[in-house]
Every structure is written in C-alpha cells, then in structure tokens.
N, C-alpha and C positions, 0 to 999 in steps of 0.2 A: 466289245475290247476295241481300243483304239489305237492305232499307230500314227504318232506325231512326226513327221520326217520332213527334211529340207530339200530332199533330191530323190525322186522316186525309183525305187528298183523292184521291190516287193512288198506287199501290203497284206498283213495277216489280218482277218476278220473274225471275231467271235460274236455270235448272235446268241443272245441269252435269254430263255424263257423260264419258266419256273423249274422245269424238270429236264431239260434238254439243252445241250451246248453244241454249236457245230461250227469247226474251225476249217477255214480254207485258205487256198493261196489265191490271189489275183496279181494280174500284171495290166499295166496301162501305159499311156505314152509317155514318152521320156520328158523329165522337166515338169510333170504334172501329176503330183501325188495325189491320189484318192484316198481319203480316210471315210471309211463306211462305218456308220453305228447303226446296227439294225437296219431299218429301212432308209435311214438318212445318208447324204453324201456330203462330204465337206472338203472342198478343194484348195490346198495352199501351194502356191507356186515356189519355186526355189527361194529361199531366204538370201542366199548370196547375190542371185541375180536380181531379184527385186528389194534387197535391202530391208527385209522385215526387221522391224526394230525390237532390240532385246525385251522392252517393255511390253510389247505386243504379244510374244512368247509366254511371258508370265501371265499376262492377263488371259490368252487363251487356254492355258492350263487350268487356272482356277475357274474358268467357265466351265471347262469340260469336268471340273471336279464335283459340280453341282448339278451334273446332267445324270438324271437317273438312269438314263438308255446307256450310258457309258459305265462298264464296270472294271476297266483296266485302262492304263494309260501306259504306252511305250514311247520312249524318246529316241529320235535319230537325228542328231543335229552334229554341226561343225564342232571339232575338239573345242574350239575357242568359246563355243557357248555353254560347255558343259560346268557351269557355275554351281556353286553351292545354293545361290537363290533360286535358280531355275530348277534343280534337282529336288529341293525342298519344297517347290510350290506344288509338286504332286502330292496328294493325300496319300498317306501311307497304306490304305486299303486299296487303292488304285495303282501303285508301285510296281509295275511289271518287271521293271530291271532291277529292282533291288539296291537302289543306290542313294535312296534319301537317308537322311541321319537316323530316321527311326528303324528303317529296315537294317543299316548297318550296325546298330546299337544293338539289335535283336541277333544278329549273327555274331558278333564278338561276344556278348554276353552267354550265348547259346541258351536262351532262357525258354526256349521251345523249338520244336522241330518245324515250326510251319512259316519259318520266314521264307523269303525268295532271294535266292543267290543271282548275282549279276549273270546273265548268260554268257559273257564272254570269260568271267572267272570260273564260272562252272564248266565250260568247254576246256579251259586249260587245265584244271583238275582231273577231267575225265580222260585225258591224254597221258597224264603222268601217273606212271604205277608206283613201284618202290621208291618212296622218298625218304624213308628213316635214315636220317644222318646225312644225307646229301645237302650240299649247298646250292640254293637257288637264289639267282641275282635278278633283281626286278630293275631293268634299265629304263627310264624315260616313262615309269609308270607313276603316277601319283593320285592323288584326290580318292574318291570313293572306290575306283577300281583297285588301286593299290593297296588300300586297306582292306577290302575283301579278299585279294590274294594273299597278303600276308597272314591274313586270319586262318584262312584254309590251308596254305602251306603248313603253318606250324602246327596245326591240329593232327598234320599227317607226319610230323616228325622231322620236317624239313628244317635247314639252318637258312633263315632268310636275310638278305641284305638288299639294299636298294641305292641307286645312284643315276646321275644323268650321264648323257654321253661325253658331258665335257667335265666331269669329276675328276679330281686328281686320284691319281693311283688306279685308274680305270684298267689299265693293261694287267695289272695284277689281279684284280678282281675278277676280271673276265678269264684270266687263266686259271684260277682255282675254282670257278664255278661249274657245278656238275650240270646246272640246267641254267638257261638264261631265257628270261621272259621280257621281250621288249614291246615298248608301248608305242614306239616311234621308230622311224627308218634310222638304219645305222648310217653315219656321216662317212663320206668317203675317207676322211683323216683317219679312222679307225679302222686298220686294218684287219682282215679275217684271221689272219695269223695269230692275233692275241688269244683267239679261242683255242682251247686245247683239243686235241683230236676226241671224237666221240661225244663231245658236249650236246645236249639237246637243246635245240633252240625253238622258241614259242613265239610267233608275233601275234600279240592280242591287243592292236591298236583300236581305239573306239570305231574307228571308222570301218571296222570289219563288216558289220551289220547293214551299213549302208552302201557297200560297195566302192568307198572312195579311197581305200588304202593304197598306198604305192608299194611297187614292189621292192622286197627287202634283198639286199646282196651280201650274203655272210658267207659265201665261198662254201657251204656246207649244206645238207640238206635241212630245210625248215618246215613247219608243220602249218603255215597259214591257211592252206585251202582247207586242211582238217579243221582247224579251230573255227574257219568261218561256217562251214557246214553245221559243226556243233553248236556253234552259237546259235543259229538260226533256229535249230532244233529245240534248244534249251529255251530259248524265248518262247516258242509256242508251247513248251511245256508249262513254262509260268504262265502263259495264258490260260492253260487250260486249269492249272492250279488255282489261279485267281477265279476263274470262272466257277469252279467247284465251290471255293469258299463263297461266293456271292449266291449260288444256288442254296447252299446249306444255311446261309443268312436269312434266305426267304422261307424256309421251313420251319414249321413249328418247332418250338423249344418247351420244355417242360417249364411251366409258370413257376416263378420264383415269388409266390403269393403268400405273404403272411396273414391268415384269417385272423379276425378278431375273436376273442372269447367273450362270450355272452355270459352272464351272471344272473338268470332270470330271478326275478321278485315274485312272489306271490302274495296278494294279488297283483297283477300286471298295473304299473302305474299309467295307464291308458284308459281313455274311455272305450266302451265296446262299439264295434263298427255300428253306422248309422242303420236304420231300418230299410234304407233304399241301397244300401251296398251289401252285397253278399260274399265278397272277400276274394275278387279276382286278382285284384294287384297284390292283395296279401299272400295268396297261394303262389303268384309268380314269385315273389320274393322269397318267399319260405322254400320253394322247389329248389331255386338256385343256391339258395344258403345250403340246403342239405347236400346238393351234388357237389358244390366246391368245397365247402367248409368241412363236411363230414365224410363224404365218399371219395375225396380227393380227384374228381373229375371236372375238368375245365368246363366251365359254364357262363354265359352271359345271358341278364335279363335285358330285353328291348322294351322300354315302356312308352307311352306316350305322355307328352307334357300336358299337365291338368290346366283346364281353363278356369280363370278366375271366377266365371259366372257360378257354376256350382260349389267353389271353394267358399264363397262368401254367401251362397244361397241355400240349396237344400243339402246336397250330397256331402260337402266339405271336401277335405284334400284327397288326394289319391297316391299318396306316397306308401301305401299298405298301411300296416296297424301292428300293435303290440311290439313283440321282438321280431317282426318281418317287416322292417321298413327300408325306404330309401332315405339316405342322410347325405347332406342336411336337410331336413324335412322341409324347413321353412322356406330355403330358396326354391326348392323342388315344387313347392305349391304356389310360389308368387311368381316373380319376374323370370327367374332363373337366368339364362343369357339373352333374354329379350326376344326370343324367336316368335312369340305371338304378337309383339308388339311390332316387329318387323312386318308380319303378314298383314296387321291392321293398316300401317302405313302405305303398304304398296296395294291392298286392296281398294283403299280410299282414294289413292292417288289415280287409280284407274276409273273410279267413279266420279271423281271430279272432272278427269278429261272428257268422260263422255257428256256431261251437261255443258260444260265450257264449248265444247265442239259444235254442239246443237246451236248454242247462243250465238256464236260467231258466225256460223254458216247462215243463220236466220237474219242476221243483221248487216252483211257485208256483201259487196258484189264478189264475182270470180276473180276480178283483177286486184282488188283490194286483198282478199284472202291470200293469193299468190304472192303477193308483195310482202306480206306479213310470214306466211310458212316458209318462204324461200327469200329471206332478205338479202340486200346488198351490204356486205361487210366489207370495209376497206377498197370500194370499187369493184368487188367481186362477188358475183351472185352464185352459189354452189348448193347443190343438194346436199343432203346428210346421207349416210349409208342407208338408214332405214327408209328414208324418203326413195332413194334409188331402187330399193327392195319393192316398194310400193308400185313403182312405175313398171317394173317388170312384170308384177302381178297383173296390171292392167294391160300389159302387152305392149307398152311405150318403151322401145328400145333406145332411149335417148338420155345422155347425161349431162347436156348442156341446157341449162334452164331458159336460155334464150330462144331455143329452137322449137319449144312447144307450141302447138296451134292452140287456138282459143277453145276448141273443143277437147283437147287433151288437157289443158289447164284446168277446164271445169271438172273432167272426169277425176283428175288428180286431187283437186281442193275440195270436193264435195262428197262426204261420205253419206249424206241424205238419210240420218238415222230416223227411223220410225220411234217416237217417244213411247207408243204403247207397246212395242216389242223389247223395251229394254228389261233383261233379267239380271242385271248385274247391280247389286245392292250394297250400302254401305255397311260396315261392321263395326261392333265394339265388344270388349270382351268382358261385358257385364250384363247380368240378366236383368233387363228394362222392358217389361211388357209394353209401356206406352211409345215404345221406337217400332212397335209391329207395323204401323201405318201412320205415315207423317206426309206432310206437304212441303216441297221444297220450292224455291225460287219466289219467296213472297216480298223481297226486297224490291225497291223501285229499281236497283241497279240492273236487276235481272231482266228488266223491260217485258215484264208480263209473261215470261216464260216459266208457267208453274205446272207442276205435274206431282202427282202423288207417287210416292216411295215406301221404302222400309229399311230398316235396318235389321241384320242378321247378328247372331253371336259370332265373334271373331273367327271360332274353329270350324264353323260352317263354311267359311270362304273358300271358293274352289283353289285359292292359292295354297290354303292348307293342304288340300288333298294332292296338290301338286307336288308339294314339299315332299310328302309321304310317300309318293309314288315316282320320284324321280331317281335317276340313277347317276347323274353327273350334273355339272355346271351346264355344260352345253345342251343336254337334255331339258334341263329345267328352263332354261331360256327359251327353248324351241316350244316347250309346253305353254310358257306364260304368253309368248307371241300367239298361240292358237286360241287362246281364250275368246269365246264368242259372247259378246255383252249384248247384242241387239241385233235386230234385221235392219236392212235399209228397206226404203219405200219399194223397191222391187222384190223385195222377199228373200234378199241375199244376205248372208250372215256378215257381220261388222265384228272384226277381232280387234286385240289389244295390238296387233301389228299394224293393222289400219290406222289406228290412232297414235302411232309412233312412239308409243311409250314403253315398249318391251325391254330396251336396254335399261331404262330408268328402273323397272321393276326388278330387274335381275340384278342391280346395283344395291338396291334395298335389300335383297334377299341373299346377297353373296355369303354373309356369316352365318345366316339362319340354316343353310344347307348343312353344317357341320354338327353331327351329334354331340351331345353333352354328356362325358364320362363322369359318373358318379359311382357312389357304393352303398351296399347293404349295411345293416347293423353289425355283420359278422364279416365285413370287408371285401366282400365278392362284388365283382364289377358290374354296373349297369350302364346301358345306354338309353339317355332319355331324348327322344327327337320326334317332332311333330305330335299333333294331337286332335286329328278328325273325330268327331262325334260318331258314334256307331249308328244312332237311330236317324239322323240327318246328314250323315256323310258316310264315308266307308269304315271309319272306326278301327285304324290299325296304325301301330308305329310305324317308322321309316323303312323303306327297303334298302336304304344306304346304311343304317344302323344294324339291320340283319346280315347284309353281306360283309361289313367290317367285322362283326362279331363272330361270323361263321369262319373267317379267315383267321382270326385270333384265337379261338378255342380248339382248332385243328379237326383232323378226322373223326376222332372219337370223343369230342367234346359235343355240348348240346348248347343251342341258343333256345332261349324261352321267351317268344315274343307274343306279346298280349294282343286280343282281339276284343273289342268291346260288346257288353251284354251277353246274350245267349247264342246259342248255336244257330238259331233262325236269323240272327242280325250280323254280328260281328264276324263269326266264322264263315258264314255264307259269303260275305264279301271278301272275306280274307282269301278264300278259294278262288272265287270266280272272278276278282278284280286283282288283288295284290299277287296272287301267285301267277297269273297272266303276266303281269307287268315285270315281275322279277326273273320269272323262269326257275324259281326255286319249288322244290316239292318237299312238303311237309312228311315227318316221320310220325309224330304222335300228335293227338289232341288230348289236352286235359280240360276235362269237362268240370267246373266248379258248381258245387251243389251244398245247400245249408237245409238242415231239418225243418227250420222256420218258414223258408221259401216253401218248401214242399207242402207244409202245413196250410199255407196261404193257398196253393193252387188245389189242395184237397178240399177247400171250401171253408176255410179259417177267416175269421173277422178281418176287415181292412186295417191295414197298418198305415200310420201317419208319422212323418218325421216329427221328432221332438215328444211326441205322445208315449206314454208308458205302454209297453206291450200287453196285449190280454193275457189271462191264464192260459188260453190254449196253446199260446207259444213258449210259455215257461214251465208247463206242467206236461208230464208224459201223456201223448194221446197217439197210440199206434195206429188206429182207425184212420185219423186225419192224414198221418203220414203215408200211409198205404193208399190212400184215396189220391194224395197229391203226386205219388209217384208216377203216374201217368204222364205228367209234364217231362218228368225226367226220362222216361222211356221215349217220349217223341223226340227230345234233344239227342238221345243217342241214335236213335233211327236216321235222323237229320245228318249226323256226323257219317254214319255207314253209307249214305249216299254217294260221299266223295271217296270210298274206299281207304279210309285212314283209320288205323287203331285208335280205340279211345279209352283212355283210364279216368274214370269219375274220382274226383278229389272232394272228398266230404269234409267242408270247412267246420269242424267242430266249435260249437258254443258251450259255456258251462251250464245251460240249462238243458242240453240235450241229454237225454237218458242212454244208458249203454243198448238197451234194447231198440229204441230208435235208431239209434247209429247202426247196429246190426242189420237191422230191417232194410234200411236204405241200401246199403252195401249189397245185400243179399239180392234185392230186386235189380240192382244196377247190373250185376254179373248175367243174372237170369236173362236181362234184356239185351244181352250182347256186348257189354263193355268188356274190354281186355282185362280189367281189375277195377276194383272199388275200394279206395284206401281212406280211412279216418285220418284227418291231419290237425295237429295241436300247434304249429309253426306260430300261431299268434301268441302262445303263452310260453312256448319253448324255444322259439327260434327255428333254425334249420334242424335240429335235433328231432322237432315234432314232424318233421316232413320227409324223414330218411326213408320211410317204407313207401313214401308216394314216389320219391327219386329212383328207388329200386324198381317199382312198377313201371316207371316211365323207361328207364334203361332197359328192361326186358321187352316191353312194348315196340320200343324203336328197333329190335332186331328182329321183327316180324315183317313178313312180306307185305309191303304196301303195293296197293293198286290204285293209286291216286287218279282220280278224272274229274273233269269239270261237270258241272250240273247241265250245261246247255251249250250247244254250238254258237258261235257268234254270228253265222250265216242266218240262223232263225230270225224272222222279223221281229222288231221291238216288241209288240203286242205279245207274240207267242214265248217271247224270253220272259216277259213279265208274268205271264199265265203260269209258265214253267215253275217259276219261283214260288208263286202264291199257291199252286195246288200241291207240289211236292215238298215244299218246305213248310209252309205255314197251315197246310190242311184245308184250304178255301175250296169251295166247289167250283167256283169261276171267278173271272174279274168284271167289272164294270167300268168302261172308260167314260169319263164325262165328254161332251163335246170339246171343250178346251184341252183335254188331254189327247182325244183323237186328232185334232187339228194340229197339234204340236208334233205328236208322233209323225203324220203325214210331211209335214214341213222338215222335220229332222232327216227323215228317208229321203226326201227330194235332195236334200243339202248334202247327202253322201255320209251321214252319221249314224245309219242303220245298223252297222256291223259292230258298235260299241258294247260293252258289257253293261249290265244293269244294276244301279246303285238304289236299292228301295228306302225311301224316307218315310219310316212306320214306327209307331210307337213300340218301345222294348217292354212294356208291361204285359203285353199278351200275345199268343200267336196270330191273333187277329188284328184287325184295325181298332177294336174296342178295348181300351186299357182295364175294364172292369171285368172282361170274360177271362177268367183263368183256367187252369187244367189244360184241355186240349179240345179247343171249340172245333167244330166241324160243321159243314154244310153251309158256310156262310159265304157271301159274295163281296170280295175285296174292291171296294170303290177307289178308283185312281183318279183324283181331282185334277191333278194337273202333271205334267212331264215337262221337266227342264233337262238341258244338257251342259254337262261339264266336260267341253271339248279339249281344253289343254289338260286336266287330269286324266281324260280318256273313258268316260262314263256317261250314260243317260240315267238321270234320277228322276223316278217317279213318286209323285207326292200321293200318300195313303191317306184318305180321309180327310181330317182338318189338322194335319201334321203342321206344327208351328217351326219355323227356324228361329226363333227368339224366345228362350225360356223367360218365365217371370219369376219374382220373388215371392216365397211364402209369407204367410203372417208373422212366423218367428223365423227370421233367416238364421243362418249360421254366424253371421257378423256380429249377434249379440253377444256371443262366447270369446270372440278375439279382441285380444289387448296386446299392448305393448308396455314393458316396464321402462320408464324413462332413465331409470338409473343404470340398470344392467342391459338395457336394449333387448331383453329375452321377449321373444313372441310368446304370447299364451293363447290357447284355446283354438289353434289351429291345427285340426286333425283330418 
C-alpha cells in the first residue's frame, strides 16, 4: 500500500504477500515523506517547497497504478490540488480514499457493499448518532467529499443542505442547523452567535489527515481532534480492506470454463496411431479432458512443442489423436509461435561467433583486435557491459580502455579456443542424415581455417534444454552465459559470456520463454512450451509452464506434464533433473502401455513405420502379452525407485481383445501399480478416460515418499553407473578413453556435481535397440561424455547414439498436402 503525501507526518505501510498483510506506522524527518512499498522506498519532497508540477503528480500516480507491488494508493495533497483529474487518475481498485468517480458512483448507487468510503466522511458518520429528521448543514465542503457526505447523511435520514461561508442567508441556515459540518475555517466575519446553542460542530477539512488544518474558532466545543483520529483509523481500515481484496484476487476462484461437447463418430475419422507411437500424448490429453470436462476438476496439460523433424519424418505430429487432441492441430505441429525457430537462430548465432572469433584471432595482432573489439566512437573508447564483466572475471579491475597494459590487453582479446575441443554444433529442425558430419570453412575468404563439424536436430540444442529448465528471464540469461562451447589451449572452459554473445541470445529468446496457451477438443486448457527430445536431451516440457499451470489449477487441481518415452528415459530425467531444478514434487506417475508394445517385448515380430502390422498384433495372443509384461513390470519397478505411486493407463486399440486387456491390468496391479485402467479416450474423448482420472485422483491422495536416485556429490562415473544398473539393469558400464578424459576434465573444471542426462536409445532398456523385454547382464558402453553447463547437466552418449535423425524410405511428408482453395492442411497427424 502506498501513501502519496506532500508534507510528512505519518506514513502507513501495508506489505502484501499472497496470504498475509502487515500494516504499521512509521515516522521520519520533517519535510521528507517516506513512501514504502514492500522493500522499496520512494522519497518525495514537499510539493509547495519544491513546486512539484501538477502534471508530475498525475504522472507519478499513473506509474504507481501499473506497479504490481503497489496494491493501494492514498493521496495527501494541499486542498488546491484535489482536482477531478488527479483523483480520477488513481485506478478504482487502488483508490484507498474512495474519492474517484467510480468509487463515488458505487457509493451513490449502493450497488454493492464492497465500496470504500472516504476516511474523513466515514469519521464524520461515526461521530454522528441519531440523525433521523435532523438538519445537517455542510459549509465549505464540495467535490467528492461533499458528495460522499450528502449521500451517507441522507441514508441515515438527515435533511442536508450545503453552502459556502459567503453565501447569502448564511445566518439563517446556521441558526436552523442541528449539525454543522465545516470543510474550511470559519471566517472572523461570521460570529459564533449565529449558531444556536447545542449545535454539533464537526471539522472535516481535507487537511485533517496531513496535519495541516488550522484551528477553528466556533465558540463551542468542536470534534476536530476526534475526527482526525477516526479518519486516520478509517484510512487504515480502508487499507486493510483493499489489501484483503488484493489477496482474494490472487487466490483461486472457480473456473468459469465452458467445455466443448464432443459428438464422437464411429469409426473415428482419423488414422490410427503410428507403430512408433504408443499414445503418451493422447493419454495426457484424454486424462485432462476427463478431469475437467467430465469430473469438473481443474486441470492443465503441459506438453512439449513437437519438432518438425519427426513431423515430416517417421513419427508424425504430437498433438494426440482421435478425440483426444490439442487444437488447432496444424499450428501445434508446425511453427506455432516460433519458439524452435528462435532456438535455432540463437544456437547458430553462437556457433557463428565461435568460428568467427577463432578466425579473427588467428589473423590479427593484439592491438588490431583490441581496436576492433573496443572501437573509438565519436572520439571516445568505452567497454560494453559484457566486456567489463569479462575484465572482472580476468581479475582486471579497470574501466578505462586507455589504462590496460599490453599483457592485460592480450588476455582480454584472446580466447585462444582449441578447435579440437569445440562441442557447440549448428542445428536445424529437419531430419537430415547428411549433416551428421560436415566440413566448414572451405571458402577462400576463411583463409584456410577448415575444420570438421556437424549439425544436430534443433531440439537437441542446449538452448532448448535451458528454455525447458529456466525459471525466469534473469535465470535464462544467466544460464545462456554459462554455456561452455569449447576449451582454450590451457584446458579452461570458454563460455558464451566470454564470446560476448549472452545479451544477444537473450534477446532472441525473450518471447520464446512464454508458454503458448492452447486447448483440447473438449475445450480444456493446455500449455505448450519447449520440446527437448528424451533420448538425446532431458525430454520434458518447461518448468515455467508447470508452475504457471499449478497456480491456475489451485490446491485441488491437477497439472499433467509429459515426459518423453518410457520410465527409463523421460521419467528418470524428469525426477533427477527437472524436479531438482524446479523444486516440485510429483504426486502420481501415469505409465502408458499398449497391448501391441507388450507383444513386441514378448518376442513379436519387428514393426516398421508404414508397413502393415503382422497378425500377431491384430489377433488375440495371450502368451505373447504375458511374456511381454516383463517390460511393464520393470517400468513399474523403476517408478518405485523414486517413491511415487504409479497408475498404468492401458491405451486400448480396436484390435485388443478383452482378455488381453484384462491380463495386462491384472499383471500391472500384481506388480505394484496403484491401479491399472483401460482407456478409450482416442475413440470417446474424455469420457473414455474417466476411470483413469478417478484412479489418478485416488493415487494422488496416497502418501508419497519421493526421493532422487542418486546424490549429486557422487563422482560422475558413479552417477552414470547408478542409472545403468538400477534403471537399465546393466551389469556395469564401460567408459571409452574419450569419455574418461572428458569426465576427468569436467571434474577438474568444477562441473562434477551436476546431474546426469543419458543420451540413449528409447527402443530398449539396453543400448541395443533390437533387445526387447528386460535385457540383463549387459555392459553399457559410454562412447563420449559432454556437458550442458548452462542447462545444468552432464550427458553421456551411450553407444552410437546420434543427435541428428535421418529420414526413412517413406517419410510422413508423402501424405502431407495443402488444399490451395481452402488452405486446409491434409495428412498431418
């Protein structure tokens, strides 16, 4: 709460948090008003003494209107400044004095009981008792205060009249008045004898609250001291009421959400899910549709933005399917709001900066580099803020470019990047296998600086991981600056901050940090934000989306956030990386399974995208299902390592027999799942996932004993080994010489206490995609180890894991088309 005053006597401070308010009184030096809002202090000197312009007062009020830290505004100004323009400049919801036109209108109409009454008017009414039939004369009171008093007095049955001290007939009016309320001092020319004996006299000058009022001489007892004390108390009361309003506005209110009604058709006018997708996104959407549209429980889905690589490659889109989809599906699967394009631009700007810096350092002297890095502009040479930060990191505490020594200039201008240690690659959001290894710098203009490099898929960029794990713009900027792109020739890390590109990266990412709000087919809300792959990154939607959604759903609501692939990949990284970064504790794990996937793990024939399914997958085969349930049991066991209850959602296909469905649910529950529920949301929308939603609600009420899999204090190799043995079921790990060298380097550089993000195939618990079921006794090979310092994790590469997918023989783009007349997108699923 803020008190804006022109002459300091008493300042009231209200510091507001979500559930508490604290009102105190503070005193300060005469003539120096202190205006405190939470931890900030604003000093305004006496307006009369310093002649603060009228327009400046309005400008200051407008500024404070938009300050989220100020929940109320009280004005203490000279009477001459109480103009309509100033009073109405205060936002109605911040008007503590109740003098704006909006506040007066509410008072006059009596439309609700939540309006604030002027503290002075309220004090006057508090002092006056039985007014019915009595005559009250308001003298020298006009404007909002006069209107407030007349309204309040008439409601109490008083007969009101108003005039000025110089009005004709004043003597008669004073003589007939039972109560006189004066807003300005009585002139000496008006004798006290004009007042009849026993008249109640109240002084309510606007200067009461500031202490500037002059002594009134009426020859009778007046109540000005009582009015002053009461007015101060009532202003405090208004502050409390305004604070309570603000607190209430921050609390969850019942959603006024009108869900959309589905009219499912049979058969569903959509293709069946692809053989390489088991319906995780579809279950996520079906679950929130069931929670909100059918059980009337507030819920939000938080999904990743799909990469265009899989969209046009093998997997297709990721908007869900059937009657459990995010809409508009075309925008979701394509450019959306351009977040991935922003990541691509930022990533490649950093890549260009690396090679350009190496080139310039190899072709210029220290002096020439310094003159270009710190140029003379209009006769003045100056460091940029990011260059000053680099100087401080180097231990050079100078701000004048002309004072650096030759040795300091050399240290400042030379990063001495070792090209063989560069780990930062260019990215593109397309599956292009021929960019897995390239040669750059072959043009003559690059003066022989040639090196081998590669492209990664855009969603594998560390900047994507940073976006998913950041908690604010400030945090994102700090993380971007920490990105390690290479080592120098002394073996020390070189960062984006060293290259001077942090600010530019933050500018490119400033809009991408905002989650995109979308909806399901049944009108329930969805946040789409970030899209790291789970096999080559940490595979989760953003922390920001989760936290905003949690605030919106309220204490009893649900946020269903997606983790890529199985419990061994996306879930393990969700717990060990994302939960550490966010501080959030999960309530329930929903593990998605399908009969056909279990048949594959039970020894069924291989499945290829686009090829018809073999009869083993379309006909009942209970033995194959039973054999494959070992993988489901292992996934449940992995979940139990973290102490979180698990509900198995069996995504039912039309080829699944009732006996197969019952068998899977039975085995899942016997294996420790809290519940196992068949789901038909693909064909029925949220109605087909109501039982799943009910099971999730019950599981969320169970006691959770969430814990991390490993401590960060463990050595890097031990953390890798813990994941390999406890999650994947490996016997041991095998570090290549390159991997061991990198581990030693990262440990020496101080990065040994970061969590681990395994880059591993999602098609098997092992490193070999063809090994289904639950492989055991294998040695997990670690071919290389890299670091995403900005994102905050170390990522080992398991086997021959590639960070750039390729296109299959028949990509999805064969089926994608655009109607040039209607502009309808076809074949995008």
